[in-house]
C-alpha positions in Angstrom: -32.3 -8.7 40.4 -29.1 -6.8 40.0 -26.9 -7.2 37.0 -24.0 -9.5 37.9 -21.4 -6.9 36.5 -22.5 -4.3 38.9 -19.6 -4.4 41.2 -17.5 -2.9 38.4 -19.0 0.5 38.7 -17.6 3.2 41.2 -19.7 4.2 44.1 -22.0 7.0 43.5 -21.4 10.5 44.9 -22.5 11.9 48.1 -25.6 12.9 46.3 -28.7 10.6 47.1 -29.0 7.9 44.7 -32.4 6.5 43.5 -33.1 3.0 42.9 -35.1 2.4 39.7 -36.7 -0.7 38.5 -36.1 -1.1 34.8 -37.5 -3.5 32.2 -35.0 -4.7 29.7 -35.0 -7.0 26.8 -33.0 -9.9 28.3 -32.7 -13.1 26.5 -35.2 -15.7 27.3 -32.7 -18.3 28.4 -31.3 -15.8 31.0 -34.3 -16.4 33.3 -34.6 -12.7 33.9 -38.3 -12.4 33.8 -38.8 -9.1 35.9 -37.3 -5.7 35.9 -33.7 -5.1 37.0 -32.7 -2.6 39.7 -30.4 0.3 38.6 -29.3 3.4 40.4 -29.9 7.0 39.0 -29.2 10.6 40.0 -32.9 11.3 40.1 -36.3 9.5 40.4 -37.4 9.0 36.9 -41.1 8.2 36.7 -42.5 4.9 35.5 -42.7 4.8 31.8 -39.5 6.8 31.1 -37.3 5.3 28.4 -33.5 5.3 29.0 -30.2 3.6 28.2 -28.9 1.0 30.7 -25.9 -1.2 30.8 -26.6 -5.0 30.7 -23.4 -7.1 30.8 -21.1 -5.7 28.2 -23.9 -4.0 26.2 -25.8 -0.8 26.6 -29.6 -1.0 25.5 -32.8 0.6 25.9 -34.8 0.1 29.2 -38.2 1.2 30.4 -38.6 2.5 34.0 -41.0 0.2 35.5 -43.3 0.5 38.6 -41.8 -0.3 41.9 -41.9 -4.2 42.5 -40.8 -6.4 45.4 -37.0 -5.9 45.8 -35.1 -8.1 43.4 -31.7 -6.4 44.0 -30.3 -9.2 45.9 -26.7 -10.8 46.1 -26.1 -14.4 45.8 -26.2 -14.6 49.5 -29.9 -13.2 49.5 -29.0 -9.8 50.8 -30.0 -6.5 49.3 -27.1 -4.9 47.4 -26.0 -1.6 48.5 -26.2 1.4 46.1 -22.4 1.2 45.2 -23.0 -2.3 43.7 -25.8 -1.3 41.5 -25.1 0.0 37.9 -25.9 3.5 36.9 -28.5 4.3 34.1 -27.2 6.0 31.0 -28.8 8.7 28.7 -32.5 9.4 29.5 -34.9 10.0 26.6 -36.6 12.7 28.7 -38.0 14.6 26.0 -40.6 11.9 25.3 -43.6 11.7 27.7 -43.5 8.6 29.9 -45.7 5.5 28.7 -48.9 5.7 30.7 -49.9 3.4 33.6 -52.6 1.8 31.5 -50.2 1.0 28.8 -47.8 -0.7 31.3 -50.7 -2.7 32.8 -51.5 -3.9 29.3 -47.9 -5.2 28.8 -47.8 -6.5 32.2 -51.0 -8.6 31.7 -49.8 -9.8 28.3 -46.5 -10.8 29.6 -47.9 -12.8 32.4 -50.7 -14.4 30.4 -48.4 -15.4 27.5 -45.6 -16.4 29.8 -42.8 -13.9 28.5 -40.6 -11.5 30.2 -42.0 -8.1 30.9 -39.0 -6.4 29.2 -38.9 -8.6 26.3 -42.5 -7.9 25.4 -42.5 -4.1 26.4 -39.4 -3.5 24.2 -40.4 -5.7 21.3 -43.7 -3.6 20.7 -41.9 -0.2 20.6 -40.6 1.1 17.1 -37.3 -0.6 16.5 -35.8 2.8 15.7 -36.6 4.1 19.1 -33.9 1.8 20.5 -31.3 3.3 18.2 -31.8 7.1 18.5 -30.0 9.3 21.0 -31.8 11.7 23.4 -30.6 14.6 21.0 -31.8 12.8 17.9 -35.2 12.0 19.4 -35.6 15.8 20.4 -35.0 16.8 16.8 -37.6 14.3 15.5 -40.2 15.6 18.1 -39.5 19.2 16.9 -40.0 18.1 13.3 -43.1 16.4 14.2 -44.4 19.4 16.0 -43.9 21.7 12.8 -46.0 19.3 10.4 -49.0 21.4 9.2 -52.3 19.9 10.2 -54.2 18.0 7.6 -56.2 20.3 5.3 -59.9 20.8 6.3 -62.4 19.7 3.7 -64.2 22.5 1.6 -67.5 20.6 2.2 -68.5 17.7 4.4 -68.3 14.4 2.6 -71.6 12.7 1.6 -73.1 10.4 4.3 -74.7 7.2 3.1 -78.2 6.5 4.2 -78.2 3.9 7.0 -80.1 0.6 7.1 -82.4 -0.2 9.9 -79.9 -2.7 11.4 -77.0 -0.1 11.1 -79.3 2.5 13.1 -80.0 0.0 15.7 -76.3 -0.9 16.1 -75.3 2.6 16.2 -78.0 3.5 18.9 -76.5 0.7 21.2 -72.9 1.9 20.5 -73.8 5.6 21.1 -75.1 4.5 24.6 -71.7 2.9 25.4 -69.8 5.8 24.1 -71.8 8.3 26.2 -71.3 6.5 29.3 -70.0 8.6 32.2 -66.2 8.2 33.1 -67.0 6.5 36.4 -69.3 3.8 34.9 -68.2 0.1 34.8 -66.2 -0.9 31.7 -68.8 -1.4 28.6 -69.5 -5.0 27.5 -67.6 -6.0 24.4 -69.7 -5.7 21.3 -69.9 -8.5 18.7 -70.9 -6.9 15.5 -72.4 -9.8 13.5 -73.2 -8.7 10.0 -73.3 -10.7 6.7 -70.7 -9.7 4.1 -71.8 -6.4 2.4 -74.1 -5.3 5.4 -72.1 -2.1 6.1 -70.0 -2.9 9.1 -67.3 -0.4 8.1 -69.9 2.3 8.0 -70.8 1.4 11.7 -66.9 1.7 12.6 -66.9 5.1 10.8 -69.9 6.5 12.6 -68.9 5.2 16.0 -65.4 6.6 15.3 -67.1 9.9 14.5 -68.7 10.0 17.8 -65.6 9.1 19.7 -63.7 11.9 17.8 -66.3 14.4 18.7 -65.6 13.7 22.3 -62.0 14.5 21.8 -60.8 10.9 22.1 -58.5 8.7 19.9 -59.7 5.7 17.9 -57.8 2.4 17.4 -59.1 0.2 14.4 -57.3 -3.1 13.8 -57.3 -5.2 10.6 -55.9 -8.6 10.2 -53.5 -8.0 7.3 -51.3 -5.3 5.8 -52.9 -5.3 2.4 -56.3 -4.3 4.0 -54.7 -1.2 5.7 -54.3 1.1 2.7 -57.9 0.4 1.6 -59.4 1.2 5.1 -57.1 4.1 5.5 -58.5 5.5 2.3 -62.1 5.1 3.5 -61.3 6.8 6.8 -59.2 9.6 5.1 -62.2 10.4 2.9 -64.6 10.6 5.7 -62.4 12.4 8.2 -60.6 14.8 6.0 -58.9 17.3 8.4 -58.0 14.8 11.0 -54.6 13.2 11.6 -54.8 9.5 10.7 -51.7 7.2 11.0 -51.1 3.6 10.3 -49.0 1.0 12.2 -47.8 -2.1 10.7 -44.5 -4.0 9.6 -44.7 -2.8 6.1 -43.8 0.7 7.1 -40.0 1.9 7.0 -38.5 2.1 10.5 -38.6 5.8 10.2 -42.3 5.9 9.2 -43.1 3.5 12.0 -41.4 5.8 14.6 -43.0 8.9 13.3 -46.6 7.5 13.4 -45.9 5.9 16.8 -44.7 9.3 18.1 -48.0 10.9 16.7 -50.1 8.5 18.5 -48.2 8.7 21.7 -48.2 12.5 21.8 -51.9 12.5 21.0 -51.5 14.3 17.7 -53.0 11.4 15.7 -56.6 10.9 16.3 -57.3 7.7 14.2 -54.7 4.9 14.4 -55.2 2.0 11.9 -52.9 -1.0 12.1 -52.4 -4.8 12.2 -51.9 -6.8 15.4 -48.9 -4.9 16.7 -51.0 -1.7 16.8 -53.0 -3.1 19.8 -49.8 -2.0 21.8 -49.9 1.6 20.4 -49.5 4.2 23.1 -52.7 6.1 23.0 -53.2 8.7 25.9 -56.9 9.5 24.9 -58.2 6.1 23.8 -62.0 6.3 23.4 -62.8 3.4 20.9 -61.4 0.1 19.6 -62.6 -1.6 16.6 -61.4 -5.0 15.5 -62.4 -5.8 11.8 -62.7 -9.6 10.8 -62.2 -10.4 14.4 -62.0 -14.2 13.5 -59.0 -13.8 11.4 -56.0 -16.1 12.6 -53.7 -13.3 11.6 -54.3 -11.5 14.9 -52.3 -14.2 16.6 -48.6 -13.8 16.7 -46.7 -16.8 15.7 -43.4 -16.1 17.0 -41.7 -14.4 20.1 -44.6 -13.4 22.5 -47.4 -15.5 21.0 -50.2 -13.0 21.8 -53.6 -12.6 20.3 -54.3 -8.9 19.5 -58.0 -9.5 19.4 -58.1 -10.8 23.1 -55.7 -8.0 24.0 -58.0 -5.5 22.4 -60.8 -6.8 24.6 -58.7 -6.6 27.7 -57.4 -3.1 27.0 -60.9 -2.0 26.3 -61.9 -3.2 29.7 -58.7 -1.7 31.4 -59.4 1.7 30.0 -63.2 1.5 30.2 -63.9 2.2 26.5 -66.1 0.3 24.0 -64.7 -2.4 21.9 -66.4 -3.6 18.6 -65.5 -7.0 17.3 -66.8 -7.2 13.7 -67.4 -10.3 11.4 -69.6 -12.2 9.2 -68.2 -15.4 10.6 -67.1 -14.6 14.2 -64.6 -17.0 15.8 -66.4 -19.6 17.9 -64.8 -18.4 21.1 -66.5 -14.9 20.5 -69.8 -16.5 19.4 -69.8 -18.6 22.6 -69.0 -15.6 24.8 -72.1 -13.8 23.0 -74.3 -16.9 23.7 -73.1 -16.7 27.5 -73.8 -13.0 27.7 -70.2 -12.1 28.2 -70.3 -10.1 24.7 -73.3 -8.1 23.4 -74.2 -9.4 20.0 -75.6 -6.9 17.5 -77.0 -8.5 14.3 -76.9 -7.0 10.7 -78.6 -9.7 8.7 -79.1 -7.8 5.4 -76.8 -6.5 2.7 -76.8 -2.6 2.1 -79.5 -1.8 -0.7 -81.4 -5.1 0.1 -79.0 -7.1 -2.4 -79.3 -11.0 -2.2 -76.5 -13.1 -1.0 -74.7 -15.0 -3.9 -76.4 -18.3 -4.7 -73.9 -21.2 -3.7 -73.5 -24.0 -6.3 -71.8 -27.2 -5.0 -70.4 -28.9 -7.9 -69.9 -32.7 -7.4 -66.5 -33.6 -9.0 -67.5 -37.3 -8.7 -69.8 -36.8 -11.8 -66.7 -36.1 -14.0 -65.3 -39.0 -15.9 -62.2 -40.4 -14.1 -59.0 -39.9 -16.0 -55.4 -40.5 -15.2 -53.6 -38.0 -13.2 -55.3 -35.1 -11.4 -58.8 -34.0 -12.5 -58.8 -30.5 -14.1 -59.6 -27.6 -11.6 -61.4 -26.0 -14.6 -64.4 -28.2 -15.2 -66.5 -27.4 -18.3 -69.6 -26.1 -16.3 -67.3 -23.6 -14.5 -65.8 -22.4 -17.7 -69.1 -22.0 -19.2 -70.2 -19.8 -16.2 -67.0 -17.8 -16.5 -67.8 -17.3 -20.4 -71.3 -15.8 -19.4 -69.7 -13.4 -17.1 -67.4 -12.3 -19.9 -70.2 -11.9 -22.3 -72.1 -9.5 -19.8 -68.8 -7.6 -19.0 -68.8 -8.7 -15.4 -65.8 -9.9 -13.4 -65.2 -13.2 -11.7 -62.9 -14.4 -8.9 -61.2 -17.8 -8.9 -59.8 -18.7 -5.5 -57.1 -21.4 -4.9 -55.2 -21.1 -1.6 -51.9 -22.4 -3.0 -49.4 -20.2 -4.6 -46.8 -21.2 -7.2 -47.2 -23.1 -10.4 -47.3 -26.6 -8.9 -46.8 -27.9 -5.3 -44.2 -30.6 -6.6 -42.2 -31.7 -9.6 -42.2 -35.4 -10.2 -40.4 -38.0 -12.4 -42.6 -40.7 -13.7 -39.6 -43.1 -14.2 -38.1 -43.3 -10.9 -40.7 -41.4 -8.7 -38.3 -38.7 -7.7 -40.1 -35.6 -6.4 -38.7 -32.1 -5.6 -38.1 -32.6 -1.8 -36.4 -29.9 0.1 -33.1 -31.2 1.4 -33.4 -29.0 4.6 -37.3 -29.6 5.3 -39.7 -32.3 5.5 -41.7 -30.6 2.7 -41.8 -30.3 -1.0 -40.2 -27.5 -3.1 -42.8 -25.7 -5.0 -42.3 -25.1 -8.7 -42.4 -21.5 -9.8 -42.7 -21.3 -13.5 -42.3 -17.4 -13.7 -38.5 -17.6 -12.7 -38.0 -21.5 -13.4 -37.2 -22.2 -9.7 -38.0 -24.9 -7.2 -38.6 -22.8 -3.9 -39.3 -24.1 -0.4 -41.9 -22.0 1.4 -40.7 -23.1 4.7 -37.0 -22.3 4.7 -36.7 -20.2 1.6 -34.1 -22.5 -0.2 -34.4 -22.2 -3.9 -32.7 -23.6 -7.0 -33.1 -23.5 -10.7 -35.3 -26.3 -12.1 -33.2 -29.1 -13.2 -33.1 -30.1 -17.0 -33.4 -33.8 -16.0 -34.3 -35.9 -13.1 -31.4 -35.7 -10.6 -31.7 -39.4 -9.9 -32.2 -41.1 -13.1 -31.7 -38.6 -15.9 -35.1 -38.7 -17.2 -35.8 -35.5 -19.3 -39.6 -35.9 -18.8 -40.2 -34.3 -15.3 -43.6 -32.9 -15.0 -45.4 -30.7 -12.4 -48.1 -32.5 -10.2 -51.0 -30.5 -8.8 -51.7 -26.8 -9.2 -51.0 -23.4 -7.8 -52.3 -19.9 -8.7 -49.7 -19.6 -11.4 -50.8 -22.7 -13.1 -54.4 -21.8 -12.7 -53.8 -18.4 -14.2 -52.0 -19.9 -17.2 -55.0 -22.5 -17.8 -57.6 -19.8 -17.6 -55.7 -17.7 -20.2 -55.6 -20.7 -22.4 -59.2 -21.7 -21.9 -60.6 -18.2 -22.3 -58.6 -16.4 -25.0 -59.1 -12.7 -25.0 -60.0 -12.7 -21.2 -58.0 -10.3 -19.0 -56.6 -12.6 -16.4 -54.7 -11.2 -13.3 -53.3 -13.0 -10.3 -52.8 -11.6 -6.8 -50.9 -13.6 -4.2 -47.7 -13.3 -2.2 -45.5 -13.8 -5.2 -47.1 -11.2 -7.5 -47.4 -8.6 -4.9 -43.9 -9.0 -3.1 -42.6 -5.5 -4.4 -43.8 -2.1 -2.9 -46.8 -0.7 -4.7 -47.7 -4.0 -6.8 -50.7 -4.8 -4.6 -52.4 -1.3 -4.8 -51.7 -1.3 -8.6 -53.4 -4.7 -9.2 -56.2 -3.9 -6.8 -56.8 -0.6 -8.7 -56.9 -2.4 -12.1 -59.7 -4.7 -10.6 -61.7 -1.7 -9.3 -61.1 0.1 -12.6 -62.7 -2.8 -14.7 -59.4 -3.6 -16.3 -59.4 -7.2 -15.0 -62.1 -9.9 -16.2 -60.9 -12.8 -14.1 -59.0 -12.3 -10.8 -57.0 -15.5 -9.5 -55.7 -15.4 -6.1 -55.1 -17.0 -2.6 -57.0 -16.0 0.5 -55.5 -12.6 0.5 -58.0 -11.5 -2.1 -61.1 -13.0 -0.1 -60.9 -10.7 3.0 -62.4 -7.4 3.2 -62.1 -6.1 -0.5 -65.1 -4.2 -1.8 -65.1 -5.5 -5.5 -68.2 -3.9 -6.9 -68.2 -5.7 -10.3 -67.6 -9.4 -9.4 -70.7 -11.6 -9.8 -69.0 -15.0 -9.7 -66.5 -16.5 -7.2 -65.2 -20.1 -7.6 -63.4 -22.2 -5.0 -61.6 -24.8 -7.2 -60.1 -27.0 -4.6 -61.2 -26.4 -1.0 -61.5 -30.0 0.3 -58.0 -30.1 1.9 -59.1 -28.7 5.2 -62.1 -30.9 5.7 -60.2 -33.9 7.2 -57.2 -32.0 9.0 -56.0 -33.1 12.2 -56.3 -29.7 13.5 -59.7 -29.3 15.1 -60.0 -25.6 14.0 -59.6 -26.4 10.4 -63.3 -26.6 9.6 -64.0 -23.2 11.3 -61.2 -21.7 9.2 -62.4 -23.2 6.1 -66.0 -22.0 6.4 -64.9 -18.7 7.3 -62.7 -18.5 4.3 -65.4 -19.7 2.0 -68.0 -17.3 3.4 -65.6 -14.5 3.1 -65.0 -15.5 -0.5 -68.6 -15.7 -1.3 -69.0 -12.2 0.1 -66.8 -10.7 -2.6 -69.7 -11.5 -5.3 -72.7 -9.3 -5.7 -71.7 -6.5 -3.5 -73.5 -4.0 -5.9 -77.3 -4.4 -5.3 -77.9 -4.2 -9.1 -75.9 -7.3 -9.9 -76.4 -9.1 -6.7 -79.5 -11.3 -7.9 -77.4 -13.0 -10.5 -74.2 -13.4 -8.3 -73.0 -16.9 -7.6 -70.3 -18.9 -5.8 -69.2 -22.2 -7.1 -67.6 -24.7 -4.7 -66.1 -27.8 -6.7 -65.7 -30.6 -4.2 -65.4 -34.4 -4.0 -67.6 -34.4 -0.8 -70.8 -32.4 -1.7 -72.7 -33.9 1.2 -70.4 -32.7 3.9 -72.2 -30.6 6.5 -69.8 -27.7 6.2 -70.8 -27.3 2.4 -74.6 -27.7 3.2 -74.4 -24.9 5.8 -72.4 -22.7 3.3 -75.0 -23.3 0.8 -77.7 -21.8 3.1 -75.4 -19.0 4.3 -76.1 -20.5 7.7 -73.4 -19.5 9.9 -75.6 -19.9 13.1 -76.3 -23.6 12.3 -72.6 -24.2 11.5 -71.4 -22.5 14.8 -74.1 -24.4 16.7 -72.9 -27.8 15.4 -69.2 -27.0 15.8 -69.6 -25.9 19.6 -71.6 -29.1 20.3 -68.7 -31.1 18.8 -66.2 -29.2 20.9 -68.1 -29.3 24.1 -68.5 -33.1 23.7 -64.8 -33.3 23.1 -63.8 -30.8 25.7 -62.0 -28.5 23.2 -61.9 -24.7 23.3 -63.8 -22.7 24.3 -64.9 -25.5 26.8 -61.2 -26.2 27.8 -58.0 -24.1 27.8 -54.9 -25.1 25.8 -51.2 -24.3 25.9 -48.6 -25.8 23.2 -45.0 -26.4 24.2 -42.8 -26.5 21.2 -39.1 -27.6 21.2 -36.5 -27.5 18.3 -33.2 -29.3 18.2 -30.8 -30.7 15.6 -32.2 -34.1 16.1 -35.5 -35.4 16.7 -34.3 -37.3 19.7 -32.9 -34.1 21.3 -36.3 -32.3 21.0 -38.4 -35.3 22.1 -36.0 -36.0 25.2 -36.5 -32.2 26.3 -40.3 -32.5 26.1 -40.3 -35.9 27.9 -38.3 -34.5 30.7 -40.6 -31.3 30.8 -43.6 -33.4 31.2 -41.9 -35.5 34.1 -41.1 -32.2 35.9 -44.8 -31.1 35.4 -46.1 -34.1 37.2 -44.7 -32.9 40.6 -46.3 -29.5 40.3 -49.4 -28.5 42.5 -51.9 -28.3 39.6 -50.6 -31.1 37.5 -53.5 -33.4 38.5 -56.1 -31.1 37.0 -54.1 -30.9 33.7 -53.8 -33.4 30.7 -50.4 -33.4 29.3 -50.3 -35.3 26.0 -47.1 -37.2 24.8 -44.9 -35.3 22.5 -45.2 -35.6 18.8 -43.5 -34.1 15.7 -45.0 -31.1 14.2 -46.9 -31.4 10.9 -43.8 -30.1 9.0 -41.3 -31.8 11.5 -38.1 -30.6 9.9 -37.5 -26.8 8.8 -34.0 -25.6 7.8 -32.4 -28.7 9.2 -34.1 -28.2 12.6 -36.3 -31.0 14.1 -39.5 -29.7 15.7 -41.7 -31.3 18.3 -44.8 -30.2 20.2 -46.5 -31.3 23.4 -50.2 -30.2 24.2 -51.4 -29.3 27.6 -55.1 -29.1 28.4 -57.0 -27.8 31.4 -60.6 -27.4 32.3 -59.9 -23.9 33.9 -57.9 -21.0 32.6 -56.6 -20.3 36.0 -55.3 -23.7 36.6 -53.4 -23.6 33.3 -51.8 -20.2 34.3 -50.9 -21.4 37.7 -49.2 -24.6 36.2 -47.3 -22.7 33.7 -46.2 -20.1 36.2 -44.6 -22.9 38.3 -43.3 -24.8 35.5 -41.5 -22.0 33.8 -38.5 -21.7 36.2 -37.9 -25.4 36.0 -37.9 -25.3 32.3 -35.3 -22.6 32.3 -33.1 -24.8 34.3 -33.9 -27.9 32.3 -32.7 -26.1 29.0 -29.2 -26.0 30.4 -29.2 -29.6 30.9 -30.1 -30.5 27.2 -27.3 -29.1 25.2 -28.6 -30.3 21.9 -31.9 -28.0 22.2 -31.8 -25.0 20.3 -34.8 -23.3 21.6 -38.2 -23.9 23.3 -41.4 -21.8 23.6 -44.8 -21.9 25.3 -47.9 -20.8 23.1 -50.8 -20.0 25.3 -54.3 -20.4 23.3 -52.6 -21.8 20.2 -54.5 -21.6 16.9 -52.3 -24.0 15.0 -51.9 -27.6 16.2 
């Protein structure tokens, strides 16, 4: 497809002009899903980055592989060279992005129903779109002058491997030593209980790949786990170049680290989901830590799953991929049951330490009082006092930040509703603000009820701030610290607070789910989940899976040192002590839980036994969003694969209004993945045209394999 402004350019000189297919980041509503055709003075190879004009703008483009001719006039004729626009400056100092990288992007764009250029350009470092060829050349020269990491004086001490670790590594070594012409290795699901030494398996497998002169990619679910893992790898692989890739880096850092990986200078690349698209010319191994974590799914733009793309990339480049977890996703567990993945089991903790004893405390045994029953029950406080007396640490987990989820007036029933969202504003006591966690709108706490003037407005419920305050009051002298998104929003705060916990300067750690994942707290012997019942009866069929994984991971923070493992405990305070999820948790029986959940999903034809897509629409009015989805569903009924799909009626999202925008969703279900993909492929062009008919619609998007419904 040619740029409509092409005719404005003068004709090329007599020298032969070359036609290039260039992927550009065109707006979604433009309908430009494939590369555009430009002319150039020479045939630049696919993967070359260059500047190209698009309309009145000049932006970064990526030379793509030759595709069926799209450089057509409105009459369907191939445009002559004179009517094609010419490329601008070429970033020729940078080696082209590889064919395998382009295949990865092409697959992701097709599968997740996005334009190739949109995805390809969005996963490159933002600063790459701003530099000139001269500036890039200077950066590359500077990078080449960086001294290599200092080699260690002595090799680091190597821990003794358990039998399960040795068995897992023997299998992985066989995959790593496979000849280049062998078939792609079967993905490995490393199923090991918390504290079983999965990270050591990653380290040893990486060592093997590095010895072969290959690069290693390690993915973690969240930014806060990257420094910890980077420190482990830096200690083990002193003398080797290690870089991280995540959104917490400055644009300059991210570009430098990406260039080091692309040029092959960096041997170990650690990062969050965006690192799955890192350009790695010598990739030899991929490891995905905590593969079950929902954070691997992008929630805006191209809604890709980094875990699933890691599996695809490993198959594409014929390298091993390790998916590690104590609570694998049910999709991965199902693939292992069916033989698509190879399951390696590590059932024991390092040093033979016992798993923490899980105590289910029945909140129904407490005397009923007016208002909310306290989260800090007398038995829990006594258990915390025992840990304090022994000099041990405790972790109290509540997945709700802020002081209280809502302020309330007892006289007129006013609540701190957000004026822009269908949600409550959360009370934050630290800065005396009411803050919406959806749109960010914040105000000072009013002195009196805005409706009736009552001076006695009170918080309802509790968040981590209030829990921290109550613990400090109930246990005078205890050193209580809180780790959540509010207490760690400034650079360096998270590392400082985690350092205090590891140094033994904290007695009780309060936090949200960010402290339950991956952290190796050696002194913690008690973990308490004070209010986990909310997800038990959610309308989202994945909520029990997420809750079980979260509680299992939280339990795994206790007793990681074998010396104290025997007296480590996890307390779960619940109003539903006989729920099957808690009974499985009490036995640390993931396999029973997975089997029962998979049986339920099979009977209900839910993933992994069916395949879903979610269409979302946002408009200024609820009627506008619903009308677009109703019209979209009507268009789908005429498509070839519509009879094999179930299209549910549009419904409001759980938080229906955010920042004065009404949000609706429509679920599409198919028994076969290929059927769903064909339906979406035929449907998408019709939806582009439909958007132009619905003026009130702000935006729409398709989410393939959605995690949150």
